[in-house]
N, C-alpha and C positions, 0 to 999 in steps of 0.2 A: 108267165101267169102259169104259178104250178098249182096242179086241182086233182088231190085223190078222187078218183073215178070209181072208188067202192064206196065210198063217204063214210068207213070205218076201219080198224084194224084189225086183221085175220086172228083170230084165235086159233085156225089150226093150222096158218101158213099157205093155208090153198087161196087160190083168185076165185073171188066172192062177185057176184053179180056188178056191174058193172051201172054205172047210174047214166043217165042221157041230156046232162046237164051243162058238162062242159065239152062236152060232142058235142050242141047244138052251139057255142058260144065261138070254137074252132071253127067250124067250115061259118056261122059268122062273117067272122073274121080274117078268112081267108086264110087264118093260121095253121103251122105245120103242128103235127103233132109229135111228140118225142116219147116216145115209153121208153119206161123205167122199172125195173126190178128192186124193188132193195131188198135184201136178207141180213136176220142178225138182229131185226130189231126188239122181234118178243125177246130174246134175254135179257136186253137191255133196260125196254118200259115192259111192261104186262099189259097185252091188250085187256085188263079190265081195271084197270087204273093208272095212275101217270106217276106213279115212284122211279125212278131211275138209278138203277146200278150203275156202279161207277167202271169198271171195266165190263170190254166185251169188244166187237169188232163186226164190222156192219160192212155189207157189201152193196154197192150199187152194178147195176148193168142197166146199160143204156142201148136203143135198138138203133136202127137207121130210120129215119125222119119220115112220117107220113102225112103226105099234101091231103087237102083239104078240100083244095078250090075245084076238084072234079067233081064236074053236074052231075055224072052218073052216080056218083057215092051218096045215097040218104042216110043221115044217122043212123039207123039200124045197122046200114052194111060197114059205114067205116068203125062203130064200134065194134063188129064183127071182127074185122081187120085188124084193128086195136087189141085188142083180146088173143084174137091168135099171135100177132109180136110179142104179146104180155105174157104166153104161154113160150112160147119159144126161150126167153128169159129166163123162167123159170127150171125151166129144162135143163137151160145150160147152168144155171146156180147149181142146183141137184150136182151135176156130175163134176162139178170142180167143185163139190164139198167135201 
């Protein structure tokens, strides 16, 4: 299942607040979360519309899977672990740009 935890496209390229719904689903299913950072989409699809430019370059970075079956990890703690991992992927993306 692919879920966009921000619930919208970023207007400034920064990570926004994450919604809890997908984390509840992953926790209930015991499914791992695979964090992914996607960069370059704002140049192809505007965050304010649905028009698509034909040329561009998108990069997807994947982080290590985060297990959700740990009983010590409640949803807010899991959300923060994923957020931290996403911020790390964002930093990697900025360094290699």
